[in-house]
C-alpha positions as CSV (number, residue, x, y, z in Angstrom):
1,X,-18.4,28.3,-18.8
2,X,-18.3,27.8,-15.0
3,X,-20.2,24.5,-15.4
4,X,-17.6,23.0,-17.7
5,X,-14.8,24.1,-15.4
6,X,-16.5,22.5,-12.3
7,X,-17.2,19.4,-14.4
8,X,-13.5,19.3,-15.2
9,X,-12.5,19.7,-11.6
10,X,-14.9,16.9,-10.5
11,X,-13.3,14.6,-13.1
12,X,-9.8,15.5,-11.8
13,X,-10.9,14.8,-8.2
14,X,-12.3,11.4,-9.2
15,X,-9.1,10.6,-11.1
16,X,-7.0,11.5,-8.0
17,X,-9.1,9.3,-5.8
18,X,-8.7,6.3,-8.2
19,X,-5.0,6.9,-8.4
20,X,-4.7,7.0,-4.6
21,X,-6.6,3.6,-4.3
22,X,-4.3,2.0,-7.0
23,X,-1.2,3.4,-5.3
24,X,-2.3,2.1,-1.8
25,X,-3.1,-1.3,-3.3
26,X,0.3,-1.5,-5.0
27,X,2.1,-0.3,-1.9
28,X,0.3,-2.9,0.3
29,X,1.3,-5.6,-2.2
30,X,4.9,-4.5,-2.2
31,X,5.0,-4.4,1.6
32,X,3.5,-7.9,1.8
33,X,6.1,-9.3,-0.7
34,X,8.9,-7.6,1.2
35,X,7.7,-9.1,4.4
36,X,7.8,-12.6,2.9
37,X,11.3,-12.1,1.6
38,X,12.6,-10.9,4.9
39,X,10.8,-13.8,6.7
40,X,12.3,-16.3,4.3
41,X,15.9,-15.0,4.8
42,X,15.7,-14.7,8.6
43,X,17.2,-17.4,10.8
44,X,14.3,-17.4,13.2
45,X,11.1,-15.6,14.1
46,X,12.8,-13.2,16.4
47,X,15.3,-12.2,13.8
48,X,12.5,-11.7,11.2
49,X,10.6,-9.5,13.7
50,X,13.7,-7.4,14.3
51,X,14.4,-6.9,10.6
52,X,10.7,-6.1,9.8
53,X,10.7,-3.5,12.6
54,X,14.0,-2.0,11.4
55,X,12.5,-1.7,7.9
56,X,9.3,-0.2,9.2
57,X,7.1,-3.0,7.7
58,X,6.3,-5.0,10.8
59,X,2.6,-4.4,10.5
60,X,0.6,-6.4,8.0
61,X,-0.8,-4.2,5.2
62,X,-4.5,-4.2,4.4
63,X,-4.6,-6.0,1.0
64,X,-8.4,-5.5,0.7
65,X,-9.0,-9.2,0.5
66,X,-12.0,-11.1,2.0
67,X,-12.1,-10.9,5.7
């Protein structure tokens, strides 16, 4: 009985890791899109930087692409 429980716990751990990876990828994509919208609406680079800093999304997210 203990083996089946530990197997269930391992599966649950794996699922949480996969969910975290999917969430971080989604969050990075949303941040990137928000940065583009802010940059497009800003009057100049300095204004875009200021807005991005105010929103807490000034740093580029890691999208996991080639690099």
